[in-house]
N, C-alpha and C positions, 0 to 999 in steps of 0.2 A: 570293359566298357559295355554297357547295355545298349542294344541296338537302337531303341527308341530315344535314348538320351543324346544321340549324335545330333539330331535335329528335332527338338521338342515342339517347335512352333506349329507344325501341321496338326498335332493333336488339339491344340488350343483353337486353331482356325476352324477345324471341323466341328468341334464342340460349340463354337459360337455361331456357326452357320454362315460364315462369310465366303466359303469356297464352293465351287460347283462340283468338286470331287469330294465324296464322303468317306474316303479311305485314306488315312494319314500315311500309310505305307506307300501308296501310289504317289502321293505328293512328294514324299521323300525321294522316291525313285526318279521323279521328274527333275528334281534339283541335282541328284547325283548324276543323272544322264547329261545334264548341262555341263558338268565337269569335263566330259569327254571333248566338248568343243574347246574349252580353255586349254586342255592338254594337246589339242591338235594344232595349236599355233606353231608355226615354223615346221610343219610336217608336210609331206606331199599330199595329205588327205584334203587339206583346205588351202586353196591358193592364197598366197600372202596378200595380194591386192584385194581379196574379198573377205579376209578373216574378220576384221572389225565389224563389217556390216552384217555378216552372218551371226556373229556372237550377239550383237545388239538386237537383231531381229528375233533370235531364239529366246533371249531373256524377256523381251517385251511380249512375245507371244505367250510364253508360259505364264507370266504375271497377268496379262489381260484375260487369258482363258481360265485362269485358276480362280480368281476372285469374282464374286457376284456383282460387285460394283466398285467404281473408282474410289469411293470414300473409304472402303475397307482397307485398301492397300496403303493409304496414307498413315494409318495408325499402326501398321506393322513395322 
């Protein structure tokens, strides 16, 4: 498997200018990093009563900070 083919969308997003980050590898890293939160469910790292709120806040923060405007995320 080719590294860039795992998540090809960041290349398209950067090329179309809808992201604040101009390096597709950094965008891929953000999404891969978010996987650590999903894997932390039911571990002592994230308290059970806060897990869903933390996961939701992280995803919303990544998406809100990644794209240049709200309209661009609707078409993704």
